[in-house]
N, C-alpha and C positions, 0 to 999 in steps of 0.2 A: 067478087068485087072487093077491092082493097079498103081497109078501114082508114078513116080520115082523122087526122090529128091537127089541132090548132096549137101553134107554138107562139106564145107571147114573148116580147123582149127579143125577137128574132134578130134584130139588127145589132144587138149588143154582143159583148164578149162571149158569153156562154151560148147565145142563141144559135150561131151557125154550127157549133159542135153538136147541138141537139138535132138540128136539121139533118146533118150528115148521118147521125145514128138512126134517126127515124126513117130516112130514105133507105139505109142499109137493111132495115127491117121491113121493107116493102110497104110502108105506110104512105098514104096519100096526104101530102103535107101542105097545110095552109099556114102562112106566117103573118102575124100581126106586126105592122110597123107604123111608126108615126109618119105623117106626111112630110116632115122635114128631115127624116132620117136618111143617112147615106146608106143606100142598099146596093151599091155597085158590086160589092163582094158577094151578094146573094143571087145575082142574076144568072150565075152559072148553074144554079141548082134548079131541078125540076120541081118547082113549088109555085103555089098561087099566093098572091099578096092580098091582104085585106087591112082595112083601117078600123080600129075599135074606138068607140067613145066610152072610155072606162067610167066616166062620171054619170052616164045615163044607163041605168039598168034595163030600161025598156028597149033601147037601141041595141044593147049587148045581146039581149034575148032574141031579138029579131035577126041579128047577124048569125047567131048560133043556129037558129031554126032554118034560115035560108040556106046556109052552107052545110048543114047536116053533119056536123062534126061528131065523131064517135068519142073522141078524147080531147082533153085540153092539158097541155103542159104550160103552167104559168111561171115563166122565168123572168118576166118584167119586174123591175123594182128599182128602188133608189138606194144606192150604196153609200153615198156621202152627201151630207147636207149641213147647213150652218144652224139649223134650228129644228126642234123636235116635231113641230107641226108638219113640216114637209115629209118627214119619214112616216108619220102617222097617216097622212092623207094618201100617199102613193102606196106604201107597203101594206097598210091595213085597210083603209076605206075602199080603195079601188079594187083590192083583191077580193073583198067580200062582195062588192057589187058584181064582179065577174062570177063568183061562186053562186050567188043567188040566181043570176041569169041562167046558169048552166043546169040548175036543178030540173030533173025530169027530161033533159034533152041530151045529155052525154052519159056515157058509161062510167067515166071517171075523170076527176080533175087531180092532176099531180101538181102540188105546190112546192116550188123551190124556195125553201126558207133559208135558214142559216144556223150553224152551230152557235152563233152569237145569241140566238133566241134562248138557249139554255144557259149560256154564259160560262165563264171559266171557273175552274176550281180555285180555291183561295191559296192553296200551297201545292207543292210538287207531289204530294201523296194522292193516290187514287187515280181514277180514270172516269171520264164522262160516259154514261150509258143512257139509254132511253128512259131509265128510271130515275135519273138524277133530277133533283128538284130544281126547276129553272130559277136562275137569279141573274138575268142579263145585266151587264154593267154599263151598256151604252144605249142611247135612244134608238139607234139602229136595231139593236138586239131586241129591245122592248117592243118596237113596232112589229117585228117579225113574230114575236111570241104572242102578242095580242091578235094578230092575224090568224095564227094557228088556232088559238082558243075559240075565236069567233067562227072560224071555218068549221070546226068540229060541231058547232051548234046549229049550222044551217040545215033545216029539216030536209031530208030526202037526198042530200048530197053524198055521193060516193067519192072519197078522196084518199090520197096518200100524201104525206108530208115528208120531204127530204131536208135534212139539215147538213149541208156540205160544210166541211172545214174550209180553211183558206184556199181559194181556187186560184190557179195560175195556168198558163198555157198560151199557145199561139193566139195572137189577137188581143191578149190582155196587156194593159199598160201598167199594171200595178208594180211589176218588177223593174220597170225602166229606171226610176230614180236610183234604186239600189245598184243596178247594173252600171249605170253611168258613173256613180261614185267609185265602184270597184275598178272600173276601167281607168278612172283618174287616179287610182292608187290609194283610195281611202276606204277602209273597212270600218263602218260606223255602227255602233250599237247604242241603244238608249239605256242608260244606267248599267249596273253590273249584276242585277238580280238574275239568277238562273231561271230558265224557262223550259217547259215541255210544249212543243208545238205540233200541230197536225196540218197536213196539206192534202190537196186532191187535185190531180191533173184534170183539165177541163173535159177531155174526152171521157174520163171516168164518170164525171157528173152526168154527161150525156147518156152513157151506158146505164147508169142507175135510173135516170129519168124514164127511159123507154122500158126498162124492166118493171118499173113501178106501175106502168099502165096495166099490167096483167097480174099483179099480185099485191099483197099488203093492204087490202082494203081497210080503211079507217085506222091506219097505223102511222106512226112517225118513226123515221129512221135517221140515225147519224151516219154520215158517209165521209170517208177519208181514204187514204191509200193503205190504211191498216197499220201504219207505223206511227211513232212519234219521234220527234227530233229535238235536240237541244238548240239553243238560240243561235249557235255558230254554224250549224251544219249546212244550211242553205248557202251561205256565203262561201264556205269552204268548197262546196261542190261547184259553184259558179267559177271560183278561182281556178279549180282544176280543169274545168272544161275550156276556159279561155287562157289558161297558162298565165295567170296574173300574179304579181307580187305586190302586196299592199302593206300599208301601215295601219295599225288598229287604233281606233278612237272610241272612247266611251263618253257619250254626252250625258251630263246630269239630267235626270228626269225633270226637275223643276225648270231648267233652262228650256228643254224641248216643249214643255207645256206652255211656257210663256211665249215661245216662238210660234207655236201652233195657234194660240189665241190672237197674237198680232196678225198672222197671216189670214186668220178667219175674218178679222175686221177689214183688212185690205181687200180680201176677196169679195166680201159682202158689198163694199162700195163699188167694186167692179162688176157686180152681178154674177160672180162665179162662186163655186163651192171650193173650199180649201181642200188640199190633199196632203196629209190627212187632216180631218177636222179634229178639234180638241175632243169631241165626243168619241170618234173612232180610235183616238189615241188610247182610250181606256181599254179597248180590246187588244190593241197592239202590245201594250206593256204588261198585260195580265200574265200571271205565272204559269198556269197549267191549262192547256187546251187539248191534252191527250184524250182521245175518244176511242171507244170500242165500236167496231162495225160487225160484230158477230151476229147480231140480230138481222142485219141487212143481208149478210151472207146466207144465213139459214132460211130466211123467209122470202127474200127476193132473188136469191141466187146471184147476188152481186159480189163479184170477185174483181177488184181493181186490176188493171193491166199495167199500171205504171207506178213505180215508187219515185221518190224525189230525184234520185240520180237520173233515171231514164226520162222522166218528165221534163226536168230542166234541160237535159241534152236536146230533146226535141224542140223545146221552147226557144232556146238560144239559137239553134240552127234556123228556126223560122224567123227570128229577129234579124239574123244576118242576111238571110235570103231576101227579106223585105226591107233591108236598109234601115232598120230601126236602131241598130247599134253598129 
């Protein structure tokens, strides 16, 4: 009999990549989706759908018991919000509700956290490892870190925590504003401070997530493509792929912060979250996100399949095929 996995956040950007990887590994896949979620893109997969009431630990436990999951990959979360309480509730409180409901019922819970939980280094020297003292700079990162710490204290829970670097790939909209500016001839940067950045292609996040089902109990791992890049490399690669010629602009950090604050107020009045919020801007402009994945390689057997060049090529081809650009 095939082992069964529940994937939360399945209708989101990362979710369908994890579904594909789980199916490829012959797992019986259940996906948790909200009632109002658009799941048209998931109906082609051989999966079962379920709804979870994350705020109710008793109902969560009943769902887990009735469906007899062997594993849970918790990829649901809030990436952008206008106030800290929203991050804390979704990324921390609801995660711990699910973890407590899973105790004694599943073999393992894999929690998709974020490199933002440990936070960036303050200068270009050094590299982030699993032993780096966490100092998140954003409310998003703090909410993920608190979830990690509380998860580790849930009695009887077997877990693995993954901290992905900046994720991109097919289905993700994060790159679209940048791509549209480049296509319009504008290569834009915030300030002039040098940066070291880490990225990971969505399918590699999925690869690590499934590998974590079978190893790394009670451990936390940083995951990226294993490289780090200066602040200009992503846009250079995109320009090469699309054969673009652009003019370069450096926007003052103070101006971008003021603009983000203004957009946040306007978005709040309209009931939407700003992109990016002033809070997430702290992560975006930080100097050093270079991270080591040696521990994940050694203990999980995680070897990423894509670097930034190959991942962006796949992503841009997907955008074109789906008329996103």
